[in-house]
C-alpha positions, 0 to 999 in steps of 0.5 A, a space after each residue: 535740853 532740847 528734845 534730842 538730848 532729851 532722847 538720848 537721855 532716856 536711853 542711857 536711863 533704860 540701858 542702865 536700868 536694863 543692866 541693872 535688872 540683868 545683873 541682879 536678876 530683878 523682875 520688873 515690878 521689883 526693879 520699878 519698886 526699887 526705882 520709884 523708892 529712890 526717886 521718893 527719897 530724892 525728891 524728899 530729900 531736895 523738898 519737892 516730895 509735894 510736887 513729885 506725888 502730884 505729878 504721880 498723882 496726874 500720871 494715875 490720872 492719864 493711865 486710867 483715862 486711857 486704859 480699857 475696861 477687862 472684860 
């Protein structure tokens, strides 16, 4: 998969998520919770829950590192 393929796939994912959120009138946080739950289940099903958890931990660290303090 090359960069163009990834960009196209991400665009399709975004369109699909937006369509579902509009159809079911979901708030962004609610939609995020459902999507994350499905990703957790999918990774448990294929046996990669430990690796998935590590990826989430790394993402959290990266976000925290780049957040500006609230004043």
